[in-house]
N, C-alpha and C positions, 0 to 999 in steps of 0.2 A: 360621887356627884358627878352626876354630868349633864352639862350646857346643855338650855334649849337650843335646839340649832334655828336661826333663823332661817328664813325663806322670802328674802326682801327680794324684788325685782321692782324695779326701777319701768316707773310711769310710761308706755310708750303713747305719745304721737303722733296721730295719721298725719301724713303731710298733706298741705292745704292743698285740695281738688284747682285743677286751672283751668281759667275759661278757655274757652274753645278760640281761636284766632279769628280764624273762620265766621265763626258767628258774631265778631264785632265788626266784621269787614264786612260781611251783609247788612248789621242796622243803616250803621255809617253810610255804608256806597248808596244801599235804598233809596237813602234822602234826593241821592243827585243824580245819580246812572240807573232805573228800575230794575237793567238785564244783572247791574252786578248783585244786587241786593237778592233773589230771584239765583240763579246761580250758586252764589255764595251761601245761601241760604241753604239751599240743600243739600251739597256738600257736608257743611259745619254738621246736618243733623245727621247725614252719615256719621260722619267720625266722632260724632256725641255717643252715636248709637251704639260703635266698636269701642271708645275707651272707657266711655262712663263721664267724660269731663263735664263743666259746669258752662251755660249758657245756651239749652234748648229753648228759654224763657227770648233770648237776643237773637237767635235764626227764626224764632217764630215770625217775630215781630218782624225782621229784616225782608224775611215773601213775604208774610199783609202786606207792607209797605209796598213791596218793591210790586207785586202781581197789582196793585189797587192803582201805583204812576202809569202802566205796564195800563191797565185797560183806559184811564185815564188819557192818555198817551195815546190810545188808538182811537177813541172818541173822540178828540181833535183835530188831529187827523180825518178821520171821516167829517166832519160838519165844516172842515174848512174846503172840501175837494166839491163837497155838495155844497155851499157856497159859492167857490170858483165857478161851477159848473150853469148852478142859477143864476149869473149877472151875465 
């Protein structure tokens, strides 16, 4: 009598995907310096597209907050120049 052969295969666990570092920097930096959020956000999106890392939402949030901050800053400067010119 032959013994049944075992086809035991250990279960393989995939490595947990890392969150892109530039995406984190984009989000945090966008609250302090808008250009940091914009530049790092674009770089992070490109890296995420190539590597498949996590953090796309963080990069997008950094971009959005960075662009909003940039627009608000430009509007502030324009209104300040208008106020100084009119006084």
